[in-house]
SEROLUM-356106 format. One record per residue (C-alpha): x, y, z. Coordinates in steps of 0.2 Angstrom, whole numbers, plus 5000, padded with zeros to 4 digits. Layout:
<atoms>
XYZ/...
</atoms>
This chain:
<atoms>
594759186381/594158996375/595158866370/594658726357/595758556357/595358486339/594558326337/595458226323/594358236308/595458136297/595057986307/593957846297/592157896297/592258056302/592158166285/590558076279/590258206265/591058336254/590858416237/592858446237/593758336225/595458246226/596758186214/596258026205/596657866217/598357786215/598357616204/599457486205/599257426186/599357606179/601057656172/601457856179/602357986169/603558106177/602658246186/601058136187/599958176203/598858036211/598058026229/598357886242/598057866260/597558046262/599058126253/599558196236/600958126228/601958166212/602958046203/604758086201/605257956187/604457906171/603857716169/603157736187/602157576189/601857446204/602657566217/601657616232/601757796236/602557816253/603657666253/604857716239/605557896240/606357856222/604657856213/603457966223/603658136232/602258166246/601558326239/600458376255/598558326260/597358296247/596058426244/594858356254/595858336269/596958486269/595958596280/596158466295/598058486296/599058616307/599358736293/598158866287/599158876271/598558706265/596858756260/595458656255/594658736239/593258716227/592458846213/590658896216/590558846235/591258726248/590358606261/590658466270/589858356284/590658276299/590258166312/591258206328/590258166342/589858286355/590658466352/590258646357/591358756346/591958766327/593358886322/593758916303/595259006297/595959046280/594259076274/593859136256/591859156252/590359266255/589659186268/589859026280/588458926288/588458776300/586958666303/586858526317/585758386316/585358216325/584658116312/583358216304/582958326318/583758496317/584658546333/585558706328/585858836313/586858986311/587459086296/588959236295/589359346282/591159346277/591059506269/591359646280/591159836283/591759856300/592859986306/593060166306/591660276300/592660326284/592960136279/591060106283/590560236271/591760236258/592860076257/592459916248/591859776260/593359666264/593559486265/593459416284/594559256284/594359176301/592659146313/592259056327/590458976333/590458936352/589258886364/588558756352/587158616354/587758446352/587458246356/588558116353/587658056338/587358226328/588158286313/588658446307/588758516289/589758676286/589558766271/590458916263/589459006249/590259086234/589959156217/589659016204/591459046197/592259126212/593459016223/592758946240/594158906252/594558846271/596258836276/595958776294/594458686302/594558656321/593058566330/593158526347/592458556366/592858726370/593858776387/593758936395/595358996400/594859156408/594459336403/595759416393/596359576400/596859746389/598659726383/598459566373/599859566360/599659496342/601359496334/601659436316/603459366311/603959356293/604659176290/605459226274/607259266270/607959436264/609659466261/611059516247/611859396235/613659396230/613459536219/612359636231/610859606222/609259576235/608559406236/606859376243/606359206248/604359226253/603959086267/602359166274/602359216291/601659166308/600559256320/600759236340/599759306354/600259336372/599359416387/598559396403/596959316408/595859326424/594959186433/593959146447/594959056461/593858906459/594558886442/596358866448/596458666448/595458636433/596558776422/598158696429/597658516423/597058576406/598758666403/599658516409/598758386400/598858496383/600858536382/601358536364/599558506357/599158626344/597558716348/596358866343/596559006354/595059126354/595459286365/593759366363/592459236358/590859326351/591759496348/592159506327/593259666329/594559546336/594359386326/595959426318/596759386336/596359206333/597859106333/598158906330/599658846340/600358796356/600758886371/602758896375/602458976391/601158996406/601259066422/599759056434/599759176449/598759176463/598359356465/597259346480/595859256489/594659256475/595659286457/597159196448/597959276434/598759176419/600159246408/600159156392/601259156378/600759056361/601759016346/600559016331/600758896316/600458946299/
</atoms>
């Protein structure tokens, strides 16, 4: 398993180019109608009154309602459901310094490509299809390819002065999307043992009203993982330090890097319990329980 603590891609100067568009920027001299939408300080805002003029978004809730991150930054929050989208393809270029891994979730498109450069010098490039026919022999022969919504690039070359461009290809009239983009320095937490579990929890509410009619409130779902990792004895102190330093920090957990059959087990979230056990003179095991965000 590798873990990717995210670099803050919303910091000034990190996102240096993108073709994703945002709502028009707020202007202090314009008068906004009820339900008018603008962008300000990286957030979308919805006018809750008519005749809205001179009220700075974020300072007066009687005039503006926070409507989530702007489109270009939506993929850098902690929710896969707030996606950055664009018709016909999506690309973004980041200057994040040194990194070794990129994790993408909530993907829509035909393929995704990364290009790492230092100035005009190409350091590395890789392209992956997002339309997969993997599965049983029957599905390979008879079922249509399905959309792969997550992928991870690990062990990447980089330098403190490099940039990375990530591109999602899509048909001219089709939507491209990325729900979550995590870039950082990967940490090897150990080899995942068979028996890793990936429970999915429904976050909605389902009940009968006063007239016994069924009511379904859809609130998406969360995906968790739990299992055991095996590490060498020499990794014990480093593992303990990493876990202690990242309590409560949402990170991308990749149970089986490089194995596309299990990419659905990738989870972005925080660990809620870890138990590192000294098994013998040469090995330690780590029992992990990770609560995923969605």
